[in-house]
C-alpha positions as CSV (number, residue, x, y, z in Angstrom):
1,X,0.0,0.0,0.0
2,X,1.2,3.5,-0.8
3,X,0.1,7.0,0.4
4,X,0.1,10.5,-1.1
5,X,0.3,13.3,1.5
6,X,-0.7,16.9,0.6
7,X,-0.4,19.7,3.2
8,X,-2.3,23.0,3.0
9,X,-2.8,26.1,5.1
10,X,-6.2,27.7,5.1
11,X,-6.3,31.5,5.1
12,X,-7.5,33.3,8.2
13,X,-11.2,34.0,8.5
14,X,-14.4,32.5,9.8
15,X,-15.6,29.5,7.8
16,X,-12.6,29.3,5.5
17,X,-11.7,25.8,6.6
18,X,-15.3,24.5,6.0
19,X,-15.2,26.3,2.6
20,X,-12.0,24.7,1.7
21,X,-13.2,21.2,2.7
22,X,-16.3,21.6,0.6
23,X,-14.2,22.7,-2.4
24,X,-12.0,19.6,-2.0
25,X,-15.0,17.3,-1.5
26,X,-16.8,18.7,-4.5
27,X,-13.9,19.0,-7.0
28,X,-11.1,16.6,-6.0
29,X,-12.4,13.7,-3.9
30,X,-14.9,12.3,-6.4
31,X,-12.3,12.1,-9.2
32,X,-9.6,10.8,-6.9
33,X,-11.7,8.1,-5.3
34,X,-12.9,6.9,-8.8
35,X,-9.3,6.2,-9.9
36,X,-7.9,2.7,-10.3
37,X,-6.0,1.6,-7.2
38,X,-7.7,4.1,-4.8
39,X,-8.1,2.4,-1.3
40,X,-9.1,5.3,1.0
41,X,-8.5,8.8,2.3
42,X,-7.8,10.5,5.6
43,X,-8.5,14.2,5.9
44,X,-6.8,15.8,8.9
45,X,-7.6,19.3,10.1
46,X,-6.3,21.5,12.9
47,X,-9.1,24.0,13.2
48,X,-7.1,26.3,15.5
49,X,-4.1,26.8,13.1
50,X,-5.9,26.2,9.8
51,X,-3.4,23.5,8.9
52,X,-4.8,20.5,7.0
53,X,-3.5,17.5,5.2
54,X,-5.0,14.8,3.1
55,X,-3.6,11.3,2.9
56,X,-4.8,9.2,0.0
57,X,-4.1,5.5,0.1
58,X,-3.3,3.5,-3.0
59,X,-3.0,-0.2,-3.8
60,X,0.3,0.2,-5.7
61,X,2.9,2.9,-6.4
62,X,2.0,2.9,-10.1
63,X,-1.6,3.9,-9.4
64,X,-0.5,6.5,-6.9
65,X,2.0,8.0,-9.3
66,X,-0.5,8.0,-12.2
67,X,-3.0,9.8,-10.0
68,X,-0.3,12.4,-8.8
69,X,0.7,13.1,-12.4
70,X,-2.9,13.2,-13.7
71,X,-4.2,16.5,-15.2
72,X,-7.1,16.7,-12.7
73,X,-4.6,16.6,-9.8
74,X,-2.5,19.4,-11.1
75,X,-5.6,21.4,-11.8
76,X,-6.7,20.8,-8.2
77,X,-3.4,22.0,-6.8
78,X,-3.8,25.2,-8.9
79,X,-7.4,25.6,-7.6
80,X,-6.2,25.1,-4.0
81,X,-3.3,27.4,-4.6
82,X,-5.9,30.2,-5.2
83,X,-7.7,29.4,-2.0
84,X,-5.1,28.0,0.4
85,X,-1.7,29.4,1.4
86,X,1.3,27.1,1.5
87,X,-0.1,24.4,-0.7
88,X,2.8,22.2,-1.9
89,X,3.4,19.4,-4.3
90,X,2.3,16.1,-2.7
91,X,4.8,13.7,-1.1
92,X,4.6,10.0,-1.7
93,X,5.3,7.2,0.8
94,X,5.2,3.5,1.1
95,X,2.9,2.5,4.0
96,X,5.2,0.8,6.3
97,X,2.6,-0.3,8.9
98,X,-1.2,-0.4,8.9
99,X,-2.7,-2.2,11.8
100,X,-6.2,-2.6,13.0
101,X,-9.5,-1.6,11.5
102,X,-10.0,2.1,11.3
103,X,-13.5,2.4,9.8
104,X,-15.2,-0.6,8.3
105,X,-18.3,1.4,7.1
106,X,-18.9,4.7,5.6
107,X,-18.9,6.3,9.0
108,X,-15.7,8.3,9.6
109,X,-15.6,11.6,11.4
110,X,-17.2,15.0,11.2
111,X,-16.1,15.5,7.6
112,X,-18.6,12.9,6.6
113,X,-21.4,15.4,7.1
114,X,-19.7,17.8,4.6
115,X,-19.1,15.0,2.1
116,X,-22.8,13.9,2.3
117,X,-24.0,17.5,1.9
118,X,-21.8,17.9,-1.2
119,X,-23.0,14.6,-2.6
120,X,-26.7,15.5,-2.0
121,X,-26.2,18.8,-4.0
122,X,-24.4,17.1,-6.9
123,X,-26.4,16.4,-10.0
């Protein structure tokens, strides 16, 4: 298993983190999760500092690299670059250890509400 990690820094201001998460859930996550080899995602947010990172998990390094190099991913980084400060090129890792079930259903944290809201508004 392999992981792509992308760090961002939300601009200051009320609601900017939620706005950024919705943007990501609407424009990036559906395309990413539909790609071959996609195995899951973690979205980590520090609401006090505005720092966030996403970790996408991939079956193999080829699928991860293809996704990283895909046009949609580069466009997403540009889109986030307009909204977020400090966005950087993603870093790729081999998952050295994964132990224990994390979530075995669709339930998975407060971001799930945002994801469902976005999905309900999608055509």
